[in-house]
C-alpha positions in Angstrom: -16.3 8.5 -14.3 -16.3 5.7 -11.7 -15.1 6.5 -8.2 -11.8 4.9 -7.3 -13.5 3.1 -4.5 -15.8 1.3 -7.0 -12.9 0.1 -9.1 -11.1 -3.2 -8.8 -7.6 -2.3 -7.5 -4.6 -4.5 -8.5 -1.4 -3.9 -6.6 1.7 -5.1 -8.2 5.4 -4.8 -7.9 8.1 -4.9 -10.6 11.5 -6.2 -9.8 14.6 -7.8 -11.4 18.1 -7.0 -12.2 18.8 -3.2 -12.6 19.4 -3.5 -16.4 16.5 -5.8 -17.3 14.1 -3.1 -18.4 11.6 -2.6 -15.6 11.1 1.1 -16.3 10.8 0.6 -20.1 8.2 -2.1 -19.7 6.0 0.0 -17.4 6.5 3.0 -19.6 5.6 1.1 -22.7 2.5 -0.3 -21.0 1.3 3.2 -19.9 2.0 4.5 -23.4 0.1 1.8 -25.2 -3.1 2.0 -23.0 -3.2 5.8 -23.6 -2.6 7.2 -20.1 0.5 9.3 -21.0 -0.2 12.9 -21.9 0.9 14.1 -25.3 3.3 16.7 -23.9 5.1 13.9 -22.0 5.3 11.8 -25.1 6.9 14.7 -27.0 9.4 15.3 -24.2 10.5 11.7 -24.3 11.4 11.7 -28.0 14.9 12.1 -29.2 16.0 14.0 -32.3 15.0 11.0 -34.5 11.6 10.7 -33.0 12.4 7.6 -30.9 10.6 7.4 -27.6 12.4 6.7 -24.3 9.5 4.8 -22.6 11.4 4.6 -19.2 10.8 8.4 -18.7 7.0 7.9 -18.4 7.3 6.3 -14.9 8.2 9.8 -13.6 5.0 11.2 -14.8 2.6 9.1 -12.6 1.0 10.2 -9.4 3.7 9.6 -6.9 3.6 9.8 -3.1 7.1 11.3 -3.1 5.4 14.6 -4.2 4.5 15.1 -0.6 8.0 16.2 0.1 9.1 13.3 2.2 11.2 10.3 1.6 9.3 7.0 1.9 10.7 3.5 1.5 8.6 2.6 -1.5 7.1 5.0 -4.2 3.6 4.0 -5.1 2.4 5.0 -8.5 -1.1 4.8 -9.9 -3.0 4.6 -13.1 -6.5 3.6 -14.2 -7.6 1.6 -17.3 -10.6 -0.3 -18.4 -12.4 -0.5 -15.1 -9.4 -1.2 -13.0 -7.1 0.9 -10.8 -3.5 -0.2 -10.7 -0.9 0.6 -8.0 2.7 0.0 -9.0 5.2 -0.5 -6.1 8.3 1.1 -7.5 11.4 -0.1 -5.6 15.2 0.4 -6.4 16.8 -2.4 -8.4 19.8 -2.8 -6.2 20.3 -5.6 -3.7 21.2 -3.2 -0.9 17.6 -1.9 -1.0 16.2 -5.3 0.0 14.0 -4.0 2.8 12.2 -1.8 0.3 11.5 -4.9 -1.8 10.1 -6.7 1.3 7.8 -3.7 2.2 6.5 -3.7 -1.4 5.9 -7.5 -1.4 3.6 -7.6 1.7 1.1 -5.3 0.1 1.2 -6.6 -3.5 -1.2 -9.0 -5.3 1.2 -10.0 -8.1 5.0 -9.7 -8.8 6.2 -8.9 -12.3 9.7 -10.3 -12.5 11.8 -8.9 -15.4 14.4 -11.2 -17.0 16.8 -10.1 -19.7 16.4 -12.3 -22.8 20.1 -11.8 -23.6 21.7 -12.5 -20.2 19.0 -14.8 -18.8 18.4 -15.5 -15.2 20.7 -13.8 -12.8 21.3 -14.0 -9.0 19.3 -10.8 -8.3 16.3 -12.1 -10.4 16.0 -15.1 -8.1 16.7 -13.3 -4.9 13.8 -10.9 -5.5 11.5 -13.6 -6.5 12.2 -15.6 -3.3 11.7 -12.6 -1.1 8.4 -11.8 -2.7 7.2 -15.4 -2.2 8.5 -15.4 1.4 6.5 -12.3 2.2 3.2 -13.6 0.8 3.1 -13.0 -3.0 1.3 -15.9 -4.6 1.1 -14.8 -8.2 4.2 -14.3 -10.3 4.5 -13.0 -13.9 7.9 -13.6 -15.3 8.3 -11.2 -18.3 11.2 -12.4 -20.4 12.2 -9.1 -22.0 14.4 -8.0 -25.0 13.0 -10.9 -27.2 13.7 -8.7 -30.2 17.4 -8.9 -29.4 17.3 -12.7 -29.5 15.3 -12.9 -32.8 12.1 -13.7 -30.9 13.5 -17.2 -30.3 11.1 -19.7 -28.9 14.0 -21.9 -27.8 15.6 -19.1 -25.9 12.3 -18.3 -24.2 11.9 -21.9 -23.0 15.6 -22.1 -22.0 15.1 -19.1 -19.7 11.8 -20.4 -18.4 13.4 -23.7 -17.3 16.4 -21.9 -15.7 14.1 -19.7 -13.7 12.0 -22.5 -12.4 15.1 -24.5 -11.5 16.4 -21.6 -9.4 13.1 -20.5 -8.0 12.4 -24.0 -6.6 8.7 -23.4 -6.2 7.3 -26.0 -3.8 4.2 -24.0 -2.8 1.1 -25.4 -4.4 -0.7 -22.1 -3.9 2.0 -20.1 -5.7 1.4 -19.7 -9.5 4.2 -18.7 -11.9 3.4 -17.6 -15.5 5.8 -16.6 -18.3 5.3 -14.1 -21.1 7.9 -13.2 -23.8 8.0 -9.5 -24.4 10.0 -6.7 -26.1 9.3 -3.6 -24.0 11.0 -1.4 -26.5 8.9 -2.7 -29.4 5.7 -3.3 -27.4 5.5 -7.0 -28.1 3.0 -8.7 -25.7 3.0 -5.7 -23.4 -0.5 -4.4 -24.0 -1.0 -5.9 -27.5 -0.4 -9.4 -28.9 2.8 -9.7 -30.8 2.9 -10.6 -34.5 6.6 -11.5 -34.1 5.9 -14.5 -31.8 3.1 -16.4 -33.3 4.3 -19.4 -31.3 3.1 -17.7 -28.1 -0.6 -18.0 -27.6 -0.9 -16.8 -23.9 -2.1 -13.5 -22.4 -0.2 -10.2 -22.6 1.3 -8.5 -19.6 -1.8 -6.3 -19.3 -4.2 -9.2 -19.6 -2.3 -11.0 -16.8 -2.6 -7.9 -14.6 -6.3 -7.5 -15.3 -7.1 -11.0 -14.2 -4.9 -11.1 -11.1 -6.6 -12.1 -7.8 -6.5 -9.9 -4.8 -4.2 -11.4 -2.2 -2.8 -9.2 0.5 -2.1 -9.5 4.2 -4.7 -8.2 6.7 -3.2 -5.8 9.1 -4.9 -6.2 12.5 -3.0 -3.3 14.2 -2.7 0.4 13.4 0.9 1.4 13.3 2.8 4.5 12.1 6.6 3.9 12.0 8.2 7.3 11.9 10.7 7.8 9.1 11.3 11.5 9.2 10.6 14.7 11.3 10.5 18.4 10.5 9.4 21.7 12.0 6.9 24.0 10.5 7.1 27.8 10.4 5.6 28.0 13.9 8.3 25.7 15.2 5.9 22.7 15.8 7.2 19.2 15.0 5.6 17.0 12.4 6.3 13.2 12.3 6.2 11.5 8.9 5.8 7.9 7.8 3.5 5.5 6.0 0.4 4.5 8.0 -0.5 0.8 8.2 -3.5 -1.2 9.5 -6.3 1.4 9.7 -7.1 5.1 10.1 -6.2 7.9 12.5 -8.1 11.2 13.0 -7.8 14.5 14.8 -8.3 14.0 18.5 -7.2 10.4 18.7 -5.1 9.3 21.6 -1.8 7.7 20.5 1.2 6.2 22.2 4.8 6.2 21.2 5.3 2.5 21.6 9.0 2.7 22.4 8.7 5.2 25.2 5.2 4.4 26.4 4.3 8.1 26.4 0.8 9.1 25.2 -0.4 12.2 23.3 -3.3 13.6 21.3 -3.2 14.1 17.5 -4.0 17.7 16.7 -2.7 17.9 13.1 -2.7 15.6 10.1 -1.4 16.2 6.5 -1.8 14.0 3.5 -0.7 14.8 0.0 0.2 18.4 1.0 -3.3 19.1 2.5 -4.5 19.4 6.1 -7.1 16.7 6.7 -9.3 15.4 9.5 -8.5 11.7 9.0 -5.8 9.6 7.3 -6.0 6.0 6.1 -3.8 3.0 5.8 -1.1 2.9 3.1 -1.0 6.7 3.0 2.2 8.6 3.5 1.2 11.1 6.2 2.5 13.7 8.6 1.2 13.8 12.2 1.4 16.6 14.9 0.6 15.9 18.5 -0.5 18.4 21.2 1.9 17.1 24.0 5.7 17.2 24.0 6.7 13.5 24.1 9.7 11.6 22.9 9.3 10.7 19.2 12.3 10.1 17.0 13.0 8.4 13.7 12.2 4.7 14.3 9.5 5.4 16.9 6.2 3.6 16.3 2.9 5.4 17.0 -0.2 3.3 17.8 -3.6 3.8 19.3 -3.2 4.3 23.1 -6.0 2.0 24.1 -4.8 -1.0 22.0 -2.1 -3.6 22.7 1.4 -3.1 21.4 4.8 -4.7 22.0 8.4 -3.8 22.5 11.0 -6.5 22.4 14.7 -7.2 22.8 14.3 -10.8 21.5 11.9 -12.8 19.3 11.4 -16.1 17.5 11.5 -15.8 13.7 11.5 -17.5 10.3 14.6 -16.5 8.3 15.2 -16.8 4.5 19.0 -16.7 3.9 19.9 -14.9 0.7 23.6 -15.7 1.0 24.3 -19.4 0.8 27.3 -19.2 3.1 24.9 -18.7 6.0 22.6 -21.6 5.3 24.6 -24.2 7.3 25.7 -21.9 10.1 24.2 -22.1 13.6 24.7 -18.4 14.5 24.8 -15.0 12.9 26.2 -11.7 14.2 25.5 -8.5 12.4 22.9 -5.8 12.0 19.2 -6.1 11.9 16.7 -3.6 10.4 13.1 -3.5 11.6 11.0 -0.8 10.0 13.2 2.3 10.5 15.2 1.0 13.4 18.6 -0.6 13.2 20.7 -2.3 15.8 23.2 -5.1 16.4 21.9 -8.6 16.6 22.8 -12.2 17.5 20.8 -14.9 15.8 20.7 -18.5 16.9 19.3 -21.0 14.5 17.0 -23.6 16.0 18.6 -27.1 15.9 15.8 -29.2 14.5 15.5 -31.5 11.5 12.7 -29.4 9.9 14.8 -26.3 9.8 18.0 -28.0 8.7 16.3 -29.8 5.8 14.7 -26.7 4.5 17.6 -25.2 2.6 17.7 -21.4 2.9 14.6 -21.2 5.1 15.4 -21.5 8.8 13.8 -20.9 12.2 15.7 -19.0 14.8 15.9 -16.9 17.9 16.9 -13.3 17.5 18.5 -11.2 20.3 18.7 -7.4 19.9 21.2 -4.9 21.4 18.3 -2.5 22.3 14.5 -2.7 22.6 12.5 -2.1 19.4 8.7 -1.7 18.9 7.5 -4.6 16.7 4.6 -6.9 15.9 4.1 -10.5 15.0 4.2 -10.6 11.1 0.7 -12.0 10.8 -0.7 -9.1 12.9 1.1 -6.3 11.0 3.7 -7.3 8.4 5.2 -3.9 8.0 6.4 -3.9 11.7 7.0 -7.6 11.7 9.5 -8.1 8.9 13.3 -7.6 9.2 16.5 -7.6 7.2 19.8 -9.1 8.3 23.0 -7.2 7.2 26.5 -8.7 7.0 28.8 -6.5 9.2 31.7 -6.7 6.7 30.0 -6.4 3.3 27.1 -4.3 4.5 24.8 -6.3 2.2 21.5 -7.8 3.0 22.1 -11.6 3.6 18.8 -12.6 5.0 15.2 -11.5 5.5 12.7 -12.7 8.1 9.4 -12.5 9.9 8.7 -12.1 13.6 6.7 -15.1 14.9 6.7 -14.4 18.6 8.0 -11.4 20.6 9.6 -12.2 24.0 8.4 -9.9 26.7 11.0 -7.4 27.9 11.3 -8.8 31.4 12.2 -12.2 30.1 14.6 -11.2 27.3 17.8 -10.2 29.1 19.6 -9.6 25.8 20.8 -6.0 26.1 24.4 -7.1 26.7 24.9 -7.7 22.9 
């Protein structure tokens, strides 16, 4: 059996409206390529022998098994010389940051559209977020074709509606469409005999030929999401590592406080290890007693890092009512930190003519450890929250951090 390191790894996310069939599509794919154990298939059958394919997503290797809550659950399977990683995010708009986190490390986005209801607001919102955070390959799976009599006209109608709403003006961004019935298996892993008018690849074939396209993290960062004490009363700090590796004995700094410490314990997947690598959900213990809380960011002590109370940013408005406004007041979320913010949109023709995409200056009510997005996207992306509806109304990337001594924004 080939070592995982020798396999081509395709990382993809699935997103769409909560009822469009994401779990059923992935479950059906896993079933049809033969990676679901027989006992799980039997457990997913009802009294009449019908299979609930959505249940199979719970049977994959899942980083949540490590006993901590992470912002995205990554699930894995192997097939025909490839290793696949599915970024599984909740389907509700209020979990927009999770979607952004998944997008920055995905090669391709599989967008689910219900063949009955067609393109909905959430469908387009997720697509635009994925594109904004770097996804260049999109596969739009128009699902439930069996419920619309496998209609070619309906397929083309939804295809046109999606392209009209998505407004793809990026020549490097490729959008493909495939008509599927997840419940019946049409064009998931096998060609459909019910849609002879469609001669393109299946979902599986699109995934197999996807190109690798992910951001390069230049800085090692561990944003802390959770803390716990072990039986000896020692604290462990948990989160997903980005940008590189950490090992026992490394000197790290809590970026927010500037305090340094030495790593004397590492846990990955429930096991004590000597080294942990990027994209792994890990637990870290340090020898010294320093100030580390949820939202702190750990980094190598000898490397550069930044804390800012203000920064320049690109912003993608998800709520149209903000597109023509000059300012925004509300809440900002950066990795696992949250604070009040005042955003001022830059008054220039380029920004104003670019629809929902704007450039702006973001002031924060407190200092937060962050990075320029191109250096480390996981600590350089943010979400803007409406103070009244508590919904995500914008997403953005940090372009330039203003040094603390020049910010003067703590009066917000």
